[in-house]
C-alpha positions as CSV (number, residue, x, y, z in Angstrom):
1,M,-18.9,-74.0,65.1
2,R,-17.1,-75.3,62.4
3,V,-14.7,-72.7,61.6
4,S,-13.9,-72.8,65.2
5,I,-13.2,-76.6,64.8
6,L,-11.2,-76.0,61.9
7,I,-9.2,-73.3,63.1
8,A,-8.6,-75.6,66.5
9,I,-7.1,-78.6,64.4
10,M,-5.2,-76.8,62.3
11,A,-3.7,-75.0,65.9
12,V,-2.8,-78.1,67.2
13,V,-1.5,-79.6,63.7
14,T,1.0,-76.6,63.6
15,M,2.0,-77.5,67.0
16,L,2.9,-80.7,67.0
17,L,5.0,-80.0,63.5
18,R,6.6,-77.2,65.6
19,F,7.4,-79.6,69.1
20,L,7.6,-82.8,66.9
21,P,11.3,-81.9,66.5
22,F,12.8,-81.2,69.7
23,I,10.4,-84.6,71.3
24,V,11.9,-86.8,68.9
25,F,15.6,-85.4,69.0
26,R,15.3,-85.4,72.7
27,K,18.9,-86.3,74.0
28,T,21.5,-85.9,70.6
29,V,21.3,-84.3,67.4
30,P,22.4,-86.6,64.6
31,P,25.2,-85.3,62.9
32,F,23.1,-84.6,60.1
33,I,20.9,-82.1,61.2
34,S,23.3,-80.0,62.6
35,Y,25.0,-79.4,59.3
36,L,21.4,-78.8,57.9
37,G,21.4,-76.1,60.2
38,Q,25.1,-75.2,59.2
39,V,24.3,-75.1,55.6
40,L,20.3,-74.3,54.7
41,P,21.0,-70.6,56.2
42,S,23.5,-69.4,53.5
43,A,22.1,-71.5,51.2
44,I,18.5,-70.2,51.5
45,I,20.0,-66.2,51.2
46,G,21.5,-67.4,48.1
47,M,18.7,-68.4,46.6
48,L,16.4,-65.3,47.7
49,V,19.6,-63.5,46.3
50,I,19.3,-65.3,42.7
51,F,15.2,-65.1,42.7
52,C,15.4,-60.9,43.4
53,L,18.2,-60.4,40.6
54,K,16.6,-62.9,38.2
55,D,14.2,-60.8,36.1
56,V,16.8,-57.9,36.0
57,A,17.4,-56.7,32.9
58,W,21.0,-56.3,32.3
59,T,21.5,-55.5,28.8
60,S,19.1,-52.2,28.7
61,A,19.4,-49.4,30.9
62,P,19.5,-48.7,33.8
63,F,21.6,-52.3,33.6
64,G,20.3,-53.5,37.1
65,A,22.3,-50.3,38.9
66,P,19.4,-49.8,41.7
67,E,19.6,-53.5,42.6
68,L,23.2,-53.7,43.0
69,I,23.5,-50.9,44.9
70,A,20.8,-51.8,47.2
71,A,22.4,-55.0,47.4
72,A,25.5,-54.0,47.9
73,C,23.9,-51.8,50.7
74,V,22.0,-54.6,52.3
75,V,25.9,-56.5,52.4
76,G,27.5,-53.0,53.8
77,L,24.8,-52.8,56.5
78,Q,25.2,-56.5,57.3
79,I,28.7,-55.9,57.9
80,W,28.6,-53.3,59.9
81,R,25.6,-53.8,62.1
82,R,25.7,-57.7,61.9
83,N,21.4,-56.9,62.1
84,S,19.7,-58.8,59.0
85,L,16.3,-56.6,59.7
86,I,18.2,-53.3,59.5
87,S,20.2,-55.2,56.1
88,I,16.7,-56.0,55.1
89,L,14.9,-52.4,56.0
90,G,18.1,-50.1,54.4
91,G,18.2,-52.4,51.2
92,T,14.7,-52.0,50.5
93,V,14.8,-48.2,51.4
94,I,17.5,-48.1,49.2
95,Y,15.9,-50.1,46.4
96,M,12.6,-48.1,46.5
97,L,14.3,-44.5,46.8
98,L,16.4,-45.3,43.5
99,I,13.9,-46.8,41.5
100,Q,11.0,-43.8,42.3
101,L,13.8,-40.7,42.4
102,V,17.1,-41.9,40.4
103,F,16.2,-44.3,37.6
């Protein structure tokens, strides 16, 4: 019984947090929030790229080649298909194939 109550409370809090911006900004969206909506996606992608490449051994073989090839494939797929899911999955498959079969 306690678990059900806990799950219900978590669901209500989650829904409240999701719906709150729509309730607060019902008529107009402040310029700062619009600015964040434009800037944050690129900033988050940049942080993810840095996080993914932070532990690469650039001074020893294979000198980051699998990571750079996979990143180039992600960029190429994104430019070609404009689909984030295909780009991420394609880059992941290329990276895994490179580290398992080539390097």
